[in-house]
Structures are given as C-alpha cells and as structure tokens.
N, C-alpha and C positions, 0 to 999 in steps of 0.2 A: 293599602291601593285603594283607589277612588274606584266604586263601581256607579255607572250611571244608569239613569232610569231606563227602563225597557220602553222602547216605541220612538226614544229620540234618535233622529236621522243625523249621519256626519255633518251635513249641512247647517242643521238647527244647532247643533252642538257647537260648531265651527262659530255661527252668529252669536251666540252667547259667550264663547270663551272670549271675544275680542270685547265684551262689555266690562267697564269697571264702574257699578253703579254704587251710590250710597244709598242710606236707609235711615228712617228715624227711631231715637231711641237708644237704649242702652243694653238689650237685647236683641238678637237678631229674630226678626218676624220670620212667621212661617213660610211666606212666601219668597224669601230669600234663600231659608235652608232647601226648599223645593228646586228653585233654580241652579242651585250648587248641584243638586242631584241630577240635573237635568245637562249639566255641562257647563254652567257659569264658572269661571275661573279666577275672578278677582274680584273684591269689594273694596269700596273706598271709605275711609273712616275720616269724621269731623267732629269740631268739638261738641256736637249734640250728642255724639254716640259715647264719649266719655266723661266719668264722674271721677275716677280713681284708677291706680294703676293696677290694682287688686280687680276691680270691676273690668278693667279694659281685658285683663288676662282671661278672666271669665268667658269673656265675649269671644275673643279669638279661639279660644277653646272649644267653645260652641260651635264656631264656623269651621273647625279642623274634624270635628266631629263627624260631620256631614262630607266635608271633602278634606282629606289631609293635606292635600298639595296647595290649597289654595293662596294665593297672593293677597295679603292683607296690605293694601296701599294707606299712607296718612299724609296731609300736608302740614308737616311739621319742620319749619325752617328754623325754629330757633328763633329768638328775638321778639319782633313785632307779631309774627306770624306763628302762633303757637295753637296747638290742639290739645297734647298731652296736658297743658297748664292752663288752658282758657279761662279759667273762673280765678286765676291769681296772678298769671304774669310770668312768663318763662325764666326759669333758671339759667338761662343761656344768653349772652347776648347775640344779636343779629348779625349778618354778615358785614356791614357797614362798620360796625365796631371792630369787628376782625380785620377788616381792611385798614381801619384807622391805625391799629396796633402793628399790621403787617409784618408778623411771626407765622411763617407757615406751619412750623412745628406745633404753634399753639393752635391754629385752625384744624388742623389734623386733630388734635386731641380733643379739641371741642367736640367735633364732628364724630369722632370715635365713642366718646362717653355718651353724647345724644342717641350715637345708633345703639349703644349697649343697652341703653334703658328702653328703647323701641323694642330692640329684639327679645328683652327681658319680659314685655308685655304680649309678645306674640306678633308683634307687626314686623314684615320683610321687604316691603319697598316704599320709600319715602319720597314724595314727589319734591325732592329738594336734591341741589343747591340752586339758587337763582344764578345763573351765569350773565344776566343782562348788565353791561356796561350802562351805568346811569351817567350817560351823557348830556342828557336833558335835565337840569336841575327842576325845572317845573313838572317832571314826571309825576303824574298822579298815582301809580300804582305800583312803581318798583320802588324809587326812593331809598330806604334804608336797608330793604331788601337785597340791594345790591352791595358787592365789596367796595366799589367806588367808582370813579368814573376813568379812570386809567385802565387801558385794556390790559396790559402787561400783569399788573396788579390782580386784577379780576382774574386771570388766566391760571396765576401762579396759586391762588388761594381757592378757585374753584378745584382743580386738579387735587389740591391738598385736603379739600373738603370730600371729594370722592372718595379719594385712598382711605380716610378715616371711617368714613360711613361703612362702606363695604367690608374693611378688617371685621368691623363688629358684626357680619352678617347680614347688613341690610342693603338692599340694592339700592344707588342713588339713581333719580331720576332728573337729569339736568336740563334746566328750563330757562328761558322760553325761546325755543331755536325759532327765527336765526337771531333774534336779540330784541328784546322790548326795552331797552334802555332809552332810546332817543323818541320817544311818543309822548304825546301832549293829552291824548285820550285814554279811558280806561276802558280795556275790550270787556269787560262786565256790562258796560252799559252801550257801547257804537264800536266801529271798527276803526282802529288806530293806523296809521299811514306813516311810513319813514321813507323820506326822500332821499337818499342817498346814493353816490355813485358806487359801483361795485367794489372800485379801489379802497373807498372809506369803509364798507361793509366787511371786506377781507381783514383790513388791519385793526379794526375795532370791534365789530359785532362778533365775526365768526372766531375770531382769535381764542376766548374762553372755550368755547365748543370745541376747537381743535385739541385745546388743553385736557378737556373733560374727557375725550374719546381716548385721547393718549393713555390717561391714567385708569382707562378700563370701565367707564361709567357703564352700568348695566341698561340704563333706559335714558332717554332725551324725550322732554315733553315739547310740543310744538306752540307756538303763538298764532291767536288770531289777530295776526297783523297784515296788512298790505306793504308789501315792498315793491313798486313797480320795476325798478332796476332789474328784480330777480323774477318776476311774474305779475304783468300788469294787471291782470285779471282774478286772480284768485288769492284769498289770504293763505297765509303760510299752511296751516293746518289742510286746507284744500289743493295745495299745489302740487304736483307731480315734479315740477321744476325744482322746488326746493325740498322736498322730502325724498323723492327717490333721486333726482339728477345731482343735487348739491349735497345733500347729508350722505346718502348713500354712496353715490358715485364720487363725486370730488372728496369728500372728507372722509370716505372710507368707512363709515360707520355701519355695524350689522346687528346691533343690539336692538332692543323694542324701543319702538316710537309710539310714544302715548300723548293724545291730544288733551290739550287744556279742557276745561269742563264745556261739552259740546253745547249745553244748553245757555252758554253766555251770550248776549245779545250780538257781539259782533258776528255770531253764525246764526243764532236762532231767528234774529229778526230779518236776516236776507234770503237765507236758504231753507228755514225750518230745522228741527232738529233731526228728521228722519232722512232729508235728503241731503243734509250737511253731514252725516253719518256714513253714508253710502259714498259720497265724494271723497270724504278723509280716507276710508279704507282704499278706496281704487287708486288714491294720490300716492299711497305708499305707508298710512298710519297703520300701526298693527292692533292699537287699544284704545277704546273712547271712554275718556273719564265722563261720567254722569253724576256729578257731585251735588250742586247746590240746591234748589228747591225741588228739583226734580229726584224724588227719591221714592220709587213705588213701583209696584210690580207692574202696573200698567205700562209705565215708560220703558222698563226692560222689554216688554212684549212687542211695543210698537217698534222699538229700534231692531230687536230680533227679527221681527217680521219683514220690516224693512230691506234688512240685509239680504235675507231670503229671496223676498221679491226680486230683488235688484239681480241676484245671481240669476234665477230662472227667467228675468227679462232680457239677459245678455247685458245689462249695464255694469255689473261687477264681475269680473272673472271668478269663475270657482276657485282657479288655484291661488289668485290672489288673496281671499280669505282664508284658504287654507293654510298659505304662508305665515299670515297676520296670524291667527290661531295658533300655529305651531310656534310662534316667536314667544307669544305668552306662554304656552307650556314648557319652553325652553328656559324661559326666566324665572317658573315656578321650580323646575329641576335644579338650578343653580342655588335658588334660596333654599330649597330643601339641603342641600349639600351643603350650606354656607352657615346653616341655623347651630344656634347654641354653641359658639367658639368660644374659647377659654376666655374668662373676663378680662384679661390684660394681653390677651394675644394681638399682636399686629401694631398697636400704636400705644406708648406710655403716655403719661402725663408728663409735664415738665417735673424736673427733680424736685423744685422747690413748693409745688402744688399737689394736694391731694386730689383724687379723682372727684370726689365731691362737691371740692369747692373750686372746680377749675373755670366753670361759668362766672362766678365772682371775681376771681381774680382777672378773666380777660375782660370783665366791665370794667374794673379799675385801671388795667391798663390804656383802657380806651378813651378815659376822659382827657378832654383837652380844657384845661382850668385855667381862666384869665382873671386875675385878683387885682382891685386897688388898694389903696392906702384907708379906704372907707371901710374896708372888711376887715371882721375879726369874726371867726366862728361862733355862732350864735349857742347861747346858753339858755333863752328863754324860748318857748314854743312860739313859732311864726304863723302868719297866716299864709296860705297856699292859695294863689290863685291860677288856675288850670285853663289854660286857653285853648278850648278843645275845637280842633277843625273837624268836618264830616269825615268819619273814617271810611275807607275805602273797604270793598266787598272782601277783599283777600284777608285783611286785618281782622275786620268785624268790629263791633263796637261794644263787644261784651266783656272784652277783656280787659280789666283794670292797667292803669299806665298812670305814670307821675312819680312825685317824691314823697307825696304826704303821708302814704303808710309807712314808709319807711323813718321819715321824720317824727312820726307821732311815736314810734318805738324809740327813738334815741330821745325827743321831746315831748313826752307826754302834754297833751292839750293842745298839739298843733291841729289847728282847723282848715279845712279846706273847702271851696267851692269851684265849681265849672262855670266857664262862660263860653259863648259860642258867638259868632258873628251877627247872631240875631237878637244878641242883647243891646240895647240902648245904653249910652253910657257904662260901658263894663270897667272902665278905669275909676270912676266915681263911685261905682258900686263897691269897688275891692277898697278903695281909700276909706269910706265909710265903714265898712265891715271890720277893716283891719284895725283901725285906730292906732293905738300908739305902737302895736306888733308890728315887727319886721315883715317885709313883704317877700314872698319868695314867689315871682311869675314863671309858670312852667308853660313852655310854647313847644308847637311841633311845626316843623318847615313853616316858621316866620316869614320866609322871602316870598311864599307862595300866597300869603294870606295878607290882604292889605290893612283888614280891622284888627289882627294880631299885631301888626307893627304899628299901628295909630294907638293902640291900648298900651302899648309898652312906652312909647314915646310920652305919652300923658303920666302914666305912672312913673317914669324915671325923672321927668322934670318936677313932679311933686315929692317924690321920695327917691332921691338918688342914691340911698343906701339899698334900695331893691336887689334881691338876689334873681339873677335871669338864668333859668334851665333849659337849653334848647335840646329837644330829645328826639327832633328830626335830622335833616340834613343841614349843618352848620354853614349857610351860605354867607347869611347876615353878618355885618362886623360885630364882635363880641362888645356889650356894653352893660351897665350895671356895677354896682359894687363888687358883685363877683359874677362871673360868666361862667356857666360849665357846658361844655358841649359832649354829651353821653354818646351820640351816634347811635341811637335808639331807643325806645321806650320800653323794653323789657325790664319785668321785676328788679334784675340785678343790676340794670342800669340805674334805675331809682336809688337803688340802695346803695351804689358806690357814689351817685352825687349826694345822698342824704349825708353820709359818712364826711365828706369835704364839708359841707355847709354847717355842720354840727361839730368840725374837727374831730371827728372819731376816729 
C-alpha cells in the first residue's frame, strides 16, 4: 500500500494525482520519485525513456517501489508511432494496415499481443487506439494512424483494439475525442478547426467513440481542436460542452478523460499551460498529459500550484478536482486488478499464426500489390531512394522506416539514400547514383507532397522499371513496374514489401 509523504494535504495530493508527466532518461530521477511519494499517481513514458524491454521493466519496477499502484502510461500505437521499438521500427503494423485487411479478429489479436508485451514490461495504460476517421486525406498528423476513412470500419476496429488491449491487462485510451480526422493543421503547432454540421459529426466522428465506450474503453483522450458546432469558443480539451455535456452526458461515458499533451501549441500558445490545465480540469478532464519537451520538476510544481491556487480562488471547484483525482485512482485500481493476466487469456491469435509472428502476418495481409509485365523479382541489389517528408511530432524522426534494411538482408549490397523536398534535382541525383541498378523509390503520402510526385514523374520517365513503394496513405494512382502500398511505415511493413520485391 502506498504511503504518502507527511505534510502533503488532500488538495495538493489531488492536484498531483491528476498530472501525467514525462521525464528524461532511462531511470527515474529523484524528483519524480519524490513526487510519487507526495501523491503523483501517473507517469508518461516516451521513446527517450526506453532502451530495451529489460531496461523498461527495471524502470517500471523502480517506479512501483515508490508507489505500488502507479499508472505507467505510454504512447504505443504500433505502426508509425512506436515507443517500445523507437530505434528499430515496430513489430506491428499500424491502424491503417489493420483497416486495410479489415479482419476484426486480427485487429483484436494484434492489440492483445501488443498489450501483452506492454504488460510484461510493467506498462498498464496505453494512449491508444486512435479512433479518428481520416476523412481528410491531407491530414498532416493522423494519416496512417487511423484505421481508415469509413466511420463504420473505424468503429468496429476501434472496438476490437480496445477489447484486445484490455484483455491483456492494459487500459486503452481511445483518442482524439471528438475526432481529429478532418483537420488540415497539426495541433502540435497550432489550433485545428473542424467545420462540420452536428449530423455529420454524429455519423462520422462520434461513431467510433460510441463503439469504444460500448467496448469498455477505460480512458478517452481529448483533442486540441475547435469544433464550432459543438463549442464555438473553446477547443475540445477545454470545453465543458464537449467533455461533460457530450462525452459524459450524451455518450454516457464514465471513465477517465485524459487531455492530449497540454504543452502542445494549440493550448500553450493561446492559454498557457497553467491556465489551460485549470480550464481543462474544470471542463471535465480528469488527467493532464504533460509529455513532450516539458519533462521536469519545475513544470510539475507549476501545474500543481496552478490547480491548488485555482481552487482557493474559487475558479476551480474543489469537488471537481477531487472527482478527477478519484477517477485516476479508480483506473489505478482497475489496472492493479487486471495486472499479469494469463499469457493467452482473453484473445487467441489466428489459428495459422504464432503469437510472435502476428505483426508480420498482418503486415503481409495489408499489402496492395500492382505489378506490370515489366517487373520480375529482383535478384541483384537495387538502389533505394527514400523520398522523405518532414515527420510529424507524434511519429518523430528518430524511428527508421523504408524497405532498404530488409532488402539488404535479402539482397546484400543494397544501397539507400534519403532525399527531401529541399534537395534540388533529387531525381537526377538518384539516377546518377543508381547507375544500372534497379531503382526502388519509397514514398510516404505522395499525394500530400508535390516535390515527391514530380520526382517520381522524372524517375519513371527515365526508368520505367522503377519499383514504387507507398508507405503512407495510397491516394495517388499506382505506377511503376511494381507498386506496393503498405499502409504504414512500420518495420514489418518494410519487411513485407521487401519480400515481394525480392520474390521471397
């Protein structure tokens, strides 16, 4: 049983309880351990905190030695957004690949295996799945993190994911309410806006969240987006109309509401993190994710003090803060009771797939291959041109992607170079460097980047035998001697594509 430090009053403990801060390094700093002793109930993990499963297990054990019921949260979606395998790429395809297969049993089994691995490392809250309907193909932040553009498809796979993950003893946090799919702005940088009528929102954005709630999702994450039809003045994270009236009232949700990272510019640049945190809790949020660059004791102190001061000034009802803190503790109790389930309890993998291979099997099934008579499987090492867009912050730029590493395993001597929109005459550089070798051009959301499309135009005009691999949303028409849509850039997606290219 956790014992709190003497001298910490109930109000201060409640203010600490609703925070979910990150921290630097692969071991817990002293300030974090001290805050756990004072009432902090949750910790957020990111790629910077993880070196290996063994190290992660040691880290979570270190946290639980200070507070045995701590919620250890992570942003592990699988696919493009991975923290467990940030340095190698994920062993699981992401949501869009699973949506492309459209087998809810497979989605449930993949989520269960991902949850099993998280639970084995001591993680008990996953900020996933993304229930956003990617109705805007130009969306810069959701894309392949979504199961797709069809609300009913997204709904059934969101429910399957929630069920599979929680059967492994890890709480799901369905995001980003009320839906981030129809946006053209990344909320890490500015405040996105969705101008849709309530009837559209009901049948599109809200459908997957209704499915997640019916499936028993233990947490929901709010979005930093403005939806004027629902609230013309406040982004969802700060809106009582959206969090309390809609999510709790109309949708009947009674679990934990977590904000997206409070330091994102959509909130921080307009309200500031202290004021934004107070408004969010007052609006109905129960926990504040404080993840990205703000990962220190000073930030925790500032947010704690802002909440305490708001209560004392009459700006935040003390009972609302107490209610929020109790929901955090309630989730912690559920997580403790669900810990360490039997390895195969709840969801079994498909009969023809071992548990270890399920991610690769799913990635193979997700491929969409268009071949012409100009293509024969490669027997000699090719030249791989990686046409690289700027990564969004959620994905990060430290995780490797593409097919070169897997092709090099199958065809030793494979060479690769990366090109961006700032490179002049990228196509000419590729053709010169490739020489007589076969060119494999790897793109990510070609439809969103004119420089990428024009580079492919030039390459294909000069070398019609070029192989094209699209690892984002496959909006553009297939072209090249061989075109492979992987529906995501996870390591297993690259491996599945490489096997086709090399005839393996």
